[in-house]
C-alpha positions as CSV (number, residue, x, y, z in Angstrom):
1,M,174.1,83.1,76.2
2,K,172.1,80.2,76.8
3,L,169.0,80.6,79.1
4,K,168.5,78.5,82.3
5,P,165.9,75.7,82.3
6,R,164.2,77.5,85.4
7,A,164.4,80.6,83.6
8,T,163.1,79.4,80.4
9,R,159.8,78.0,82.0
10,I,159.2,81.5,83.7
11,T,159.2,83.0,80.1
12,I,157.5,80.5,78.9
13,I,154.6,81.2,81.8
14,I,155.0,85.0,81.6
15,V,154.6,85.1,77.6
16,L,151.7,82.5,77.9
17,M,150.3,85.2,80.9
18,I,150.6,87.8,78.8
19,M,148.4,86.1,76.1
20,A,145.2,85.0,78.1
21,V,145.4,88.5,79.4
22,V,145.6,90.0,75.3
23,G,143.1,87.2,74.1
24,Y,141.0,87.9,77.3
25,Y,140.4,91.6,76.4
26,A,140.2,90.9,72.7
27,F,137.1,88.6,73.8
28,L,135.3,91.5,75.7
29,S,136.2,93.4,73.0
30,G,134.2,91.4,70.6
31,R,131.4,90.9,73.0
32,A,131.2,95.0,73.8
33,K,130.4,95.1,69.9
34,E,128.1,92.7,69.3
35,R,126.3,94.1,72.8
36,K,126.4,97.6,70.7
37,A,125.6,96.3,67.3
38,D,122.0,95.0,69.2
39,A,121.7,97.9,70.8
40,N,122.0,100.3,67.2
41,M,119.1,97.1,65.8
42,T,116.0,98.9,64.8
43,A,112.8,97.5,65.8
44,V,112.1,96.2,62.9
45,E,115.5,94.4,62.7
46,A,115.4,92.8,66.0
47,A,111.9,91.5,65.5
48,L,112.9,90.1,62.0
49,S,116.9,88.7,63.7
50,R,114.8,86.6,65.5
51,N,115.1,82.5,64.6
52,L,111.7,81.0,65.2
53,D,113.8,77.5,64.3
54,K,115.9,77.6,67.3
55,D,114.5,80.0,69.6
56,Y,110.6,79.7,69.7
57,P,108.7,82.0,72.4
58,P,108.1,78.9,75.0
59,T,104.9,80.3,76.2
60,P,101.6,81.8,75.0
61,K,102.5,85.5,77.1
62,E,106.4,85.2,75.0
63,V,104.0,84.0,72.2
64,M,102.2,87.1,72.3
65,K,104.9,89.8,73.2
66,Y,106.3,88.9,70.1
67,Y,103.6,89.0,68.0
68,N,102.6,92.3,69.7
69,E,106.6,93.7,69.0
70,I,105.9,92.4,65.4
71,M,102.8,94.2,65.0
72,K,104.4,97.9,66.1
73,C,106.7,97.4,63.3
74,Y,103.6,96.8,60.9
75,Y,102.4,100.9,62.0
76,A,106.0,102.2,62.3
77,E,106.5,105.3,60.1
78,D,109.6,103.8,58.8
79,T,108.8,100.8,58.0
80,S,109.0,99.6,53.9
81,E,107.0,97.6,51.7
82,D,110.1,94.8,51.8
83,D,110.4,94.8,55.4
84,L,106.5,95.0,55.8
85,E,106.3,91.6,53.9
86,A,109.5,90.3,55.9
87,L,107.7,91.1,59.0
88,G,103.9,89.2,57.4
89,L,105.9,85.9,57.2
90,K,107.8,86.4,60.3
91,A,104.2,86.4,61.9
92,R,103.0,83.4,59.8
93,G,105.9,81.4,61.7
94,L,103.7,81.9,65.0
95,F,100.4,80.8,63.2
96,D,98.3,77.1,63.9
97,Q,98.5,75.5,61.0
98,K,94.5,76.1,60.5
99,L,95.2,79.7,60.6
100,L,97.7,79.3,57.8
101,E,95.1,77.5,55.9
102,A,92.4,79.9,56.3
103,N,94.9,82.6,55.1
104,E,97.0,81.8,52.4
105,V,100.2,83.7,52.1
106,G,99.3,85.7,49.2
107,S,96.3,87.3,49.8
108,Y,97.2,87.6,53.8
109,L,100.5,90.1,52.8
110,I,98.3,91.8,50.3
111,S,95.5,92.4,53.1
112,L,98.2,93.2,55.3
113,K,99.7,95.9,53.5
114,E,96.3,97.6,52.8
115,D,95.6,97.7,56.2
116,V,98.3,99.6,57.0
117,Q,97.9,101.5,54.5
118,S,94.7,102.3,55.8
119,Y,96.2,103.3,58.6
120,K,98.7,105.7,57.5
121,D,96.0,107.3,55.4
122,A,93.8,107.6,58.6
123,K,96.7,108.8,60.5
124,R,96.2,106.6,62.9
125,K,99.3,104.6,64.8
126,V,99.1,102.1,67.3
127,T,101.1,103.6,70.3
128,N,101.5,100.8,72.6
129,A,100.4,97.1,72.2
130,G,101.2,94.0,74.8
131,V,100.5,92.0,77.2
132,A,100.2,93.0,80.5
133,S,102.3,91.2,83.4
134,S,99.1,90.8,85.6
135,T,97.4,89.2,82.1
136,N,96.1,85.6,83.1
137,V,96.4,82.8,80.7
138,D,93.5,80.8,80.8
139,Y,94.2,76.6,80.0
140,Y,91.8,74.5,78.7
141,T,91.3,71.2,76.7
142,R,88.7,70.7,73.8
143,D,88.7,68.0,71.1
144,G,91.9,66.4,72.4
145,Y,94.1,69.9,71.8
146,S,95.3,72.2,74.4
147,F,94.7,75.7,74.3
148,A,95.6,79.1,76.4
149,R,93.3,82.1,75.8
150,L,94.8,85.6,77.3
151,L,94.1,89.3,76.2
152,C,96.1,92.0,75.1
153,T,95.4,95.7,74.9
154,Y,96.0,98.2,72.1
155,N,96.2,101.8,72.1
156,V,95.3,103.6,68.9
157,N,95.7,107.3,68.3
158,E,93.4,109.0,65.7
159,N,93.5,112.7,64.9
160,G,94.5,113.5,68.8
161,T,92.2,110.7,70.2
162,S,93.5,107.4,72.1
163,E,91.3,104.7,72.2
164,T,92.4,101.4,73.8
165,Q,91.3,98.1,71.9
166,R,90.9,95.2,74.0
167,I,91.7,91.6,72.1
168,I,91.5,88.2,72.9
169,Y,93.9,85.5,71.5
170,L,93.4,81.9,71.2
171,L,96.6,79.6,71.1
172,R,96.7,75.9,70.8
173,K,99.7,73.8,71.6
174,D,100.6,72.0,68.5
175,T,102.8,68.4,67.7
176,E,105.8,70.1,68.5
177,K,104.7,71.0,71.8
178,R,104.6,75.0,70.1
179,W,102.4,77.7,71.3
180,K,100.6,78.7,67.8
181,I,97.4,81.8,67.2
182,Y,94.8,80.1,66.8
183,G,92.5,83.1,66.3
184,W,91.6,86.2,68.3
185,D,88.7,88.6,68.2
186,F,87.6,92.1,70.1
187,E,87.1,90.8,73.8
188,A,83.4,91.8,74.0
189,N,82.7,89.0,71.2
190,V,84.2,86.7,73.2
191,D,82.4,84.3,75.9
192,L,85.2,84.2,78.8
193,N,82.7,81.7,80.7
194,G,83.0,79.1,78.3
195,D,85.5,77.7,76.0
196,G,84.6,79.6,73.0
197,I,87.0,80.0,70.2
198,P,87.8,83.2,68.5
199,G,86.6,82.9,65.0
200,D,84.4,79.9,65.9
């Protein structure tokens, strides 16, 4: 029996609607699986998954937030030596060229592993690392370069005793307008009234 043109059109429309509903459901299911996979990522996997070429942090605060995520992973109990190396290389992606030149990759990774091991041996843990949302960023220009200076706090626990370390970081804007970590020092050693550079 031959379908009339109108009946054929209605049948095609119904089939297309069913296909659209099935396609949309499949799309939503795929996104839900991706979200679940992201939620199941460890902190180390999340830190290592960031592509700095395509998704570089846009502000000094965001650079330091990501760097602190990496730092927390350094001192986590389950971080393997391979992960530690990968995290160290990822952190170097946030470093200014001058800082990279002062820290050759091989010696930097050896020093990082020794530092992490010394924390483990002393049963010392970094329980929190962060940039307070209220922290102000101090911007200034020196020798033709744009700098940003800000404070990060670290809670370190050792044998049941907790101490807070306050470190000033200095970032310099590179030729691609990306803020890179130029240096750091304890707050007590930095002249906050001038344009002192940690490490100078």
